Structure formats: structure tokens, C-alpha cells
C-alpha positions in Angstrom: 0.3 0.1 -0.1 2.7 2.8 0.3 4.3 1.4 -2.3 0.9 2.8 -4.4 0.8 5.8 -2.1 4.8 6.8 -2.7 5.1 6.4 -6.4 2.5 9.0 -7.4 4.7 11.9 -5.3 8.0 11.8 -7.1 5.7 12.0 -10.9 3.6 14.8 -9.4 7.3 16.3 -8.3 8.5 16.2 -11.9 5.0 17.2 -13.5 5.0 20.0 -11.5 9.2 21.5 -12.5 8.1 20.4 -15.5 5.6 23.0 -15.5 7.5 25.4 -13.5 10.5 25.1 -16.5 7.9 26.2 -18.8 6.0 29.1 -17.5 9.1 30.3 -16.3 10.1 30.2 -20.2 7.5 31.4 -21.2 7.6 34.4 -18.8 10.7 35.0 -20.4 9.4 34.5 -24.1 7.1 36.4 -23.7 9.7 39.2 -22.6 12.0 38.3 -25.3 8.7 38.9 -27.9 7.7 42.7 -26.4 11.3 43.7 -26.8 11.1 42.5 -30.3 7.9 44.2 -31.3 8.9 47.3 -29.2 12.7 47.6 -30.7 11.2 46.5 -34.6 8.1 48.8 -34.1 10.0 51.7 -33.0 13.2 51.3 -35.9 10.6 51.1 -38.7 8.7 54.5 -38.0 12.1 56.0 -37.7 13.6 54.3 -40.8 9.9 55.4 -42.5 10.2 59.0 -41.6 14.0 59.7 -42.4 14.1 57.8 -45.2 10.6 60.4 -46.1 12.7 63.0 -44.3 15.6 62.8 -47.3 14.2 62.2 -50.3 12.9 64.9 -50.0 15.5 67.5 -49.0 17.8 65.6 -51.6 14.9 66.3 -54.6 14.8 69.9 -53.3 18.2 70.0 -53.7 18.5 68.3 -57.6 15.5 69.9 -58.9 16.8 73.9 -57.3 20.5 72.7 -59.0 18.8 71.8 -62.3 17.2 74.8 -62.2 19.9 76.7 -61.9 21.5 75.6 -64.4 20.9 76.4 -68.5 18.5 75.3 -70.3 21.1 72.4 -72.9 22.9 70.6 -69.4 19.6 70.3 -67.7 19.2 66.6 -69.2 22.2 65.6 -68.4 22.0 66.7 -64.7 18.5 64.6 -64.2 20.5 61.5 -65.4 23.5 62.1 -63.6 21.5 62.9 -59.9 19.3 59.7 -61.2 22.2 57.5 -61.0 23.8 59.0 -57.8 20.4 58.3 -56.1 20.5 54.7 -57.2 23.6 53.8 -56.5 23.3 56.5 -53.2 19.7 54.2 -52.5 21.5 50.5 -53.3 24.2 50.9 -50.7 21.8 51.8 -48.4 19.6 48.5 -49.4 22.6 46.5 -48.5 23.6 47.8 -45.1 20.2 47.2 -44.1 20.1 43.9 -45.7 24.0 43.2 -44.1 22.3 44.6 -40.7 19.7 42.6 -40.3 21.3 39.3 -41.4 24.2 40.0 -38.8 21.9 41.2 -36.3 21.9 39.2 -32.8 19.7 36.5 -32.9 16.2 36.8 -31.6 15.6 34.6 -28.6 18.4 34.5 -27.9 17.9 34.0 -23.2 15.4 31.8 -24.3 17.1 29.1 -26.1 20.1 29.7 -24.0 17.5 29.0 -20.8 16.3 25.3 -22.5 20.0 24.7 -23.8 21.0 24.7 -20.0 17.9 22.9 -19.1 18.7 19.5 -21.2 21.8 19.6 -19.6 20.5 19.8 -16.4 18.0 16.8 -16.8 20.6 14.4 -19.3 
């Protein structure tokens, strides 16, 4: 009789420990998810506004310079501005892609905690 009452206790403790670990991991995961969401949203908003304002500035300066030049060289100047803007835009997109590819791994703390738990259990 004592064997049947003592065997569920370790199983209950093991189940409680597993539920506790899952609860802790979900808590860490939710915090990291919220931080990642806020960082991405802030970066996106600032990037869009900054890029829009810089675009307006560049277009204004380009048109001012084109209108300042004599009529005969305006087409050439527009082509040069187009090439420069294309080159700058390509460099910006390349740097953005490189930043995304080399950025920190999302949910690194959660993955590290899961790795440590697996080592402890084994």
C-alpha cells in the first residue's frame, strides 16, 4: 500500500517541476517577444520618417540645382542625379540587409535557458 501512495509523489513533483520550467520559459519568451516587437516598430517608424525626409531634401536640392543650370545641360544633370540616387539607394539597401543578417539572434535568452535545462535533465 505504501508503494502505491509513494509512487505518485515523485511523478507529481516531476510534473510540477516541468510545469514550472515551462512557465518560466514562457515568461522569458513573452518578455523577449515584447522587446523585439517594440524595437522593430520603433526602428521601422524612425526609418520610414527619416528616409522620407531625406528624400524630400534630396529632391529639393536636385531640382534647385537643375533649375539653376542653363537649359542645355539640365537633361545631363538629371541623369547624373538619377545615377547617384540609384547608387546611394543600393548601398543603403545592402547595408540594411547586412544589418538584418548579422543582427542578434532573436530569443537568445530563451534558447540559452532551454539548453541549460536540457543539460541539467541529462
